[in-house]
Legacy VTK file of the C-alpha trace (Angstrom):
# vtk DataFile Version 3.0
C-alpha trace
ASCII
DATASET POLYDATA
POINTS 381 float
-44.366 -15.284 -7.647
-42.281 -15.808 -3.952
-42.718 -13.177 -1.242
-38.782 -12.088 -2.120
-39.119 -11.567 -5.536
-42.048 -9.201 -5.199
-40.457 -7.328 -2.574
-37.134 -7.049 -4.679
-39.212 -5.537 -7.798
-41.191 -3.243 -5.640
-37.378 -2.236 -4.249
-36.334 -1.598 -7.214
-38.885 0.205 -8.627
-38.656 2.435 -5.734
-34.867 3.002 -6.327
-35.501 3.530 -9.976
-37.709 6.269 -9.260
-35.883 8.386 -6.826
-32.898 8.003 -9.030
-34.798 9.600 -11.714
-36.122 12.418 -9.358
-32.537 12.804 -8.435
-31.522 12.917 -11.920
-33.722 15.800 -13.276
-33.347 17.922 -9.805
-29.117 17.593 -10.442
-30.074 18.849 -14.088
-31.641 21.308 -12.892
-29.108 22.692 -10.546
-25.964 22.220 -12.731
-27.964 23.814 -15.940
-28.364 27.159 -13.192
-24.466 27.282 -12.788
-22.639 25.710 -16.037
-23.374 25.799 -19.852
-21.942 22.251 -20.069
-22.979 19.047 -18.497
-20.517 15.597 -17.745
-21.803 12.462 -17.450
-20.443 10.363 -14.631
-20.949 6.402 -13.553
-21.806 6.272 -9.986
-19.598 3.870 -8.670
-20.290 0.033 -7.341
-17.673 0.027 -4.862
-14.918 -0.007 -6.824
-16.609 -0.862 -10.248
-15.725 2.841 -11.645
-14.078 4.215 -8.756
-11.365 5.828 -10.681
-13.393 7.294 -13.656
-15.707 8.464 -11.220
-13.025 10.457 -9.061
-11.187 11.422 -12.068
-14.075 13.153 -13.562
-15.011 14.981 -10.311
-11.556 16.173 -10.055
-11.777 17.579 -13.439
-15.186 18.798 -13.731
-16.135 19.271 -10.516
-19.850 20.223 -9.909
-20.569 20.547 -13.755
-20.575 16.353 -13.314
-23.865 14.763 -12.792
-23.704 11.180 -11.372
-25.789 8.251 -13.537
-26.717 5.452 -11.272
-25.336 2.205 -12.414
-24.725 -1.694 -11.398
-21.639 -2.871 -12.434
-21.811 -1.344 -15.726
-25.795 -1.586 -16.089
-27.902 1.140 -16.030
-30.202 1.012 -13.127
-32.900 2.948 -15.131
-35.003 1.571 -17.892
-35.256 2.634 -21.193
-38.502 4.389 -20.929
-36.540 6.540 -17.543
-33.689 7.001 -19.358
-35.348 8.677 -22.602
-37.957 10.999 -19.618
-34.985 13.265 -18.127
-33.070 12.787 -21.932
-35.978 14.977 -23.128
-35.588 17.134 -20.266
-31.674 17.407 -21.010
-32.664 18.888 -24.289
-35.051 21.546 -23.527
-32.628 22.648 -20.841
-30.135 23.621 -23.586
-26.589 23.129 -22.254
-24.299 24.264 -24.835
-22.454 20.461 -24.982
-23.177 17.502 -23.325
-19.888 14.894 -22.429
-19.640 11.571 -21.328
-16.867 10.584 -19.408
-16.366 6.903 -20.020
-17.683 4.909 -23.159
-19.481 2.348 -21.656
-22.562 1.238 -23.953
-25.309 2.795 -21.531
-23.806 5.921 -22.192
-23.432 5.813 -25.837
-27.163 5.022 -25.428
-28.038 7.976 -23.751
-25.869 10.260 -26.701
-27.784 7.949 -29.094
-30.792 9.404 -28.048
-30.098 12.895 -27.259
-28.699 13.503 -30.421
-32.039 12.492 -31.756
-34.191 15.439 -29.906
-31.020 18.227 -29.884
-28.604 19.400 -32.408
-26.454 20.534 -29.850
-23.019 18.996 -29.566
-21.904 15.648 -27.742
-18.393 14.555 -26.632
-16.796 11.687 -25.041
-13.960 10.623 -22.617
-11.902 7.486 -23.011
-10.182 6.931 -20.297
-8.958 3.490 -21.072
-5.490 2.017 -23.595
-6.106 0.144 -26.503
-3.944 -2.967 -24.736
-7.073 -3.351 -22.738
-9.146 -4.651 -25.740
-7.108 -8.302 -26.179
-8.850 -11.109 -24.703
-12.072 -8.883 -23.443
-14.592 -9.846 -25.400
-17.081 -6.983 -23.359
-14.403 -3.959 -23.757
-13.870 -4.755 -27.419
-17.781 -4.849 -27.905
-17.967 -1.684 -26.138
-15.114 0.050 -27.811
-16.405 -0.793 -31.407
-19.840 0.628 -30.344
-18.054 3.926 -29.222
-16.721 4.024 -32.752
-19.376 3.511 -34.883
-21.105 6.094 -32.872
-18.125 8.577 -33.765
-18.278 7.411 -37.634
-22.077 7.753 -37.377
-21.749 11.666 -35.886
-23.166 10.698 -32.773
-20.302 11.763 -30.931
-18.312 15.368 -32.229
-15.551 15.383 -30.141
-13.531 13.162 -28.130
-10.759 13.420 -25.500
-8.316 10.735 -24.498
-6.519 10.853 -21.319
-4.290 7.626 -22.757
-0.480 9.048 -23.930
-0.681 9.458 -27.840
-4.153 7.945 -28.087
-5.746 11.388 -29.158
-3.069 11.963 -31.987
-3.505 7.894 -33.326
-7.493 8.109 -33.050
-7.972 11.836 -34.909
-5.189 9.952 -37.569
-7.595 7.156 -38.272
-10.904 8.890 -37.586
-12.203 11.953 -38.859
-13.169 13.870 -35.790
-11.415 15.991 -33.429
-9.518 14.576 -30.737
-7.981 16.252 -27.457
-5.214 14.792 -25.088
-6.620 15.094 -21.394
-4.933 15.403 -18.164
-5.780 14.687 -14.689
-6.394 16.851 -11.398
-4.749 15.790 -8.516
-6.094 17.225 -4.816
-3.438 18.351 -3.270
-2.867 17.122 0.062
-4.110 19.056 3.351
-2.043 19.644 6.579
-4.072 17.304 8.535
-2.016 13.799 7.048
0.282 12.173 10.069
3.687 13.095 9.934
6.025 10.092 8.865
8.439 8.800 12.051
11.972 8.381 11.730
12.821 4.813 11.336
15.401 2.443 10.933
13.931 0.611 7.914
12.081 2.065 4.480
8.393 1.297 3.963
7.564 0.548 0.617
3.941 1.104 -1.218
3.074 -1.323 -3.992
-0.680 -0.588 -4.972
-2.677 -2.307 -7.388
-4.678 -5.512 -7.846
-2.753 -8.566 -9.064
-3.221 -8.824 -12.549
-0.741 -9.043 -15.528
-0.739 -5.513 -16.304
-0.405 -4.505 -12.855
3.387 -5.938 -12.642
2.752 -6.298 -9.112
4.564 -9.819 -8.455
7.600 -8.369 -9.860
7.254 -5.135 -7.774
6.895 -7.007 -4.454
10.096 -9.284 -4.946
12.253 -5.844 -5.828
10.789 -3.890 -2.543
11.625 -7.404 -0.591
15.252 -6.985 -2.218
16.127 -3.570 0.120
17.318 -4.730 2.582
15.045 -4.815 5.649
12.325 -2.801 3.878
8.517 -3.468 4.655
6.665 -3.812 1.972
2.986 -2.126 1.605
0.456 -4.423 -0.522
-3.151 -4.842 -1.354
-3.269 -8.172 -2.832
-4.331 -11.314 -1.273
-2.708 -12.743 1.295
-2.096 -16.091 -0.940
-0.449 -14.179 -3.244
3.320 -13.166 -1.840
3.450 -16.829 0.086
6.326 -17.848 -1.826
8.759 -15.483 -0.489
8.451 -16.660 2.848
8.690 -12.678 3.647
6.526 -13.107 7.054
5.755 -9.571 8.749
7.657 -7.778 5.806
4.912 -8.090 3.952
2.053 -5.889 5.703
-1.228 -6.402 3.580
-3.442 -3.569 3.373
-7.150 -2.890 3.734
-8.260 0.748 3.840
-11.905 1.504 3.777
-11.669 4.799 1.905
-9.377 7.347 0.266
-8.613 9.526 3.244
-7.584 6.398 4.466
-5.300 5.101 1.374
-3.537 8.537 1.928
-2.894 8.439 5.081
-0.953 5.021 4.729
0.774 6.199 1.943
2.001 9.556 3.716
3.588 6.648 6.052
5.960 5.289 2.803
9.272 6.585 1.779
8.279 5.192 -1.781
5.682 3.896 -3.941
5.767 1.769 -7.209
3.893 1.687 -10.028
4.960 -0.216 -13.280
2.280 -1.500 -14.520
2.628 -2.503 -18.450
0.218 -0.115 -19.655
-1.316 2.800 -18.034
-3.418 5.592 -18.907
-2.760 8.394 -16.297
-1.771 6.562 -12.854
-3.236 8.767 -10.800
-0.988 7.192 -7.344
1.792 8.669 -8.826
0.617 12.103 -8.714
-0.967 11.527 -5.047
2.735 10.081 -4.285
4.227 12.832 -5.420
1.742 15.460 -4.042
2.935 14.055 -0.568
6.814 14.460 -1.504
7.254 10.620 -1.917
8.866 9.200 -4.305
7.271 6.810 -6.897
9.121 4.008 -9.271
6.722 4.206 -12.133
6.768 3.024 -16.207
7.013 5.660 -18.964
3.437 4.266 -20.118
1.979 7.803 -18.826
2.612 11.826 -19.462
2.875 13.003 -16.138
6.470 13.432 -16.098
7.055 14.302 -19.581
7.520 18.110 -18.719
10.256 17.179 -16.420
13.228 15.356 -18.284
15.165 15.475 -15.346
12.463 14.096 -12.691
11.363 11.096 -15.219
15.013 9.980 -15.674
15.139 9.796 -11.825
11.555 8.125 -11.264
11.159 5.822 -14.927
12.729 2.937 -15.482
11.867 0.976 -18.596
13.133 -2.706 -17.325
9.984 -2.645 -15.498
9.599 -6.985 -15.662
13.077 -7.523 -13.916
12.639 -7.107 -10.481
16.628 -6.950 -10.072
17.007 -4.219 -12.017
13.823 -2.541 -10.372
15.438 -3.156 -6.389
18.741 -1.205 -7.643
16.981 1.502 -9.073
14.398 1.193 -6.122
17.251 2.014 -3.661
19.055 4.914 -5.335
15.400 5.994 -5.428
15.180 5.856 -1.429
18.152 7.387 -1.266
17.918 10.337 -3.212
14.356 10.740 -2.531
14.373 13.350 0.101
16.385 16.036 -2.382
13.594 15.518 -4.778
10.421 16.084 -2.450
10.010 20.391 -3.643
10.527 19.374 -6.849
7.776 16.567 -6.770
5.128 18.398 -5.193
5.596 20.932 -7.752
5.554 18.880 -10.986
1.615 18.249 -9.544
0.963 21.418 -8.787
2.470 21.984 -12.676
0.157 19.068 -14.112
-2.827 20.750 -12.619
-2.276 23.897 -14.218
-2.026 22.249 -17.686
-5.138 19.993 -16.942
-7.295 22.865 -16.573
-5.582 24.235 -20.020
-6.232 21.088 -21.819
-10.062 20.856 -20.487
-10.913 24.811 -21.433
-9.298 23.805 -24.786
-11.635 21.059 -25.277
-15.050 22.160 -23.291
-14.562 25.391 -25.906
-14.517 23.302 -29.286
-18.294 24.565 -30.428
-17.533 24.610 -33.658
-21.107 24.147 -34.084
-21.710 23.918 -38.232
-20.007 20.676 -37.684
-22.574 19.463 -35.209
-26.115 18.414 -36.477
-29.385 16.555 -34.753
-30.039 12.739 -36.299
-33.275 11.772 -37.393
-36.268 10.813 -35.458
-36.188 7.162 -34.305
-38.051 4.269 -33.366
-36.056 2.616 -30.852
-33.287 3.237 -28.434
-30.112 2.250 -29.062
-30.373 -1.304 -27.336
-33.296 -1.550 -30.383
-36.283 -1.397 -27.931
-39.160 0.527 -28.683
-38.865 4.176 -27.687
-42.682 5.212 -25.696
-41.500 9.168 -27.110
-41.409 8.461 -30.727
LINES 1 382
381 0 1 2 3 4 5 6 7 8 9 10 11 12 13 14 15 16 17 18 19 20 21 22 23 24 25 26 27 28 29 30 31 32 33 34 35 36 37 38 39 40 41 42 43 44 45 46 47 48 49 50 51 52 53 54 55 56 57 58 59 60 61 62 63 64 65 66 67 68 69 70 71 72 73 74 75 76 77 78 79 80 81 82 83 84 85 86 87 88 89 90 91 92 93 94 95 96 97 98 99 100 101 102 103 104 105 106 107 108 109 110 111 112 113 114 115 116 117 118 119 120 121 122 123 124 125 126 127 128 129 130 131 132 133 134 135 136 137 138 139 140 141 142 143 144 145 146 147 148 149 150 151 152 153 154 155 156 157 158 159 160 161 162 163 164 165 166 167 168 169 170 171 172 173 174 175 176 177 178 179 180 181 182 183 184 185 186 187 188 189 190 191 192 193 194 195 196 197 198 199 200 201 202 203 204 205 206 207 208 209 210 211 212 213 214 215 216 217 218 219 220 221 222 223 224 225 226 227 228 229 230 231 232 233 234 235 236 237 238 239 240 241 242 243 244 245 246 247 248 249 250 251 252 253 254 255 256 257 258 259 260 261 262 263 264 265 266 267 268 269 270 271 272 273 274 275 276 277 278 279 280 281 282 283 284 285 286 287 288 289 290 291 292 293 294 295 296 297 298 299 300 301 302 303 304 305 306 307 308 309 310 311 312 313 314 315 316 317 318 319 320 321 322 323 324 325 326 327 328 329 330 331 332 333 334 335 336 337 338 339 340 341 342 343 344 345 346 347 348 349 350 351 352 353 354 355 356 357 358 359 360 361 362 363 364 365 366 367 368 369 370 371 372 373 374 375 376 377 378 379 380
């Protein structure tokens, strides 16, 4: 075997051992403070970054970061079973997986073989994501089957209307959840006065995010500069020159600094579970023109009428509404900030309702298993 391959295996084994010991230490620390545990995937670059940030924002120090590499567990089956046994010994009142990717489902499945404590899962996605995506569909099917088998006792849904839908189709307790937004600090730079508007269009260039319609609409605004986070080749068709400013921030703090300098943001995706960019903009007092696919503005009809548009596939109509938002946005500044504070309060209430569901009469332990959920031999049986 080449020396390089030997070194790679040695490095992986060392990283796995360190990760396992870290998980065990973190489990003990969390149990000393919280009666429940929330599993969250440790991000790989931007992979699962959104779920990771949302989970930490909602559950804080009750979260256990599980190492993964682009949706694959970094730990072996034996190592996962090792800390799962410790998890059962610590007797958390409940264990919740934030995310429904397959290796999290394997963890809950094995946990149910050694503990009768209740389990939960949080689905962060939307049904539209299952179209033409074999991996996501297979993952969702696995999640759904574990619900039917009693491995998962309750589910939280971030996507508007999905909790009610799933409860109507499956015999399981479902809860709608809101996400919390960290309120900005006073250290962000103040916005300078200028004669042209800056419009931010965050998001990747795919069909769902609808970036091309939004950039075209933003360019129709006279003298505007448009901040985008896409490839420079994506928007050359408009010959906009320096009116399009390509951003490449190194972290979330830098992103917020850029956002704070804008006069408006746009987030007109065709399907969205939440839309953290929307609430982060509103928290800064910056209007965000968005789609009515999330619950962010449902509790404030006047603000919802001002900031949402149904014609999100018509760049000309989008541009007309955007000009109105730019003209009147300052007058709504306090209302937008207050909405985020209110949403954070609702998020806490909904989280507590989800956490407090401990109707143990419905929970049970699965019979002993000779294999893991992946079909491999379980060394503990």
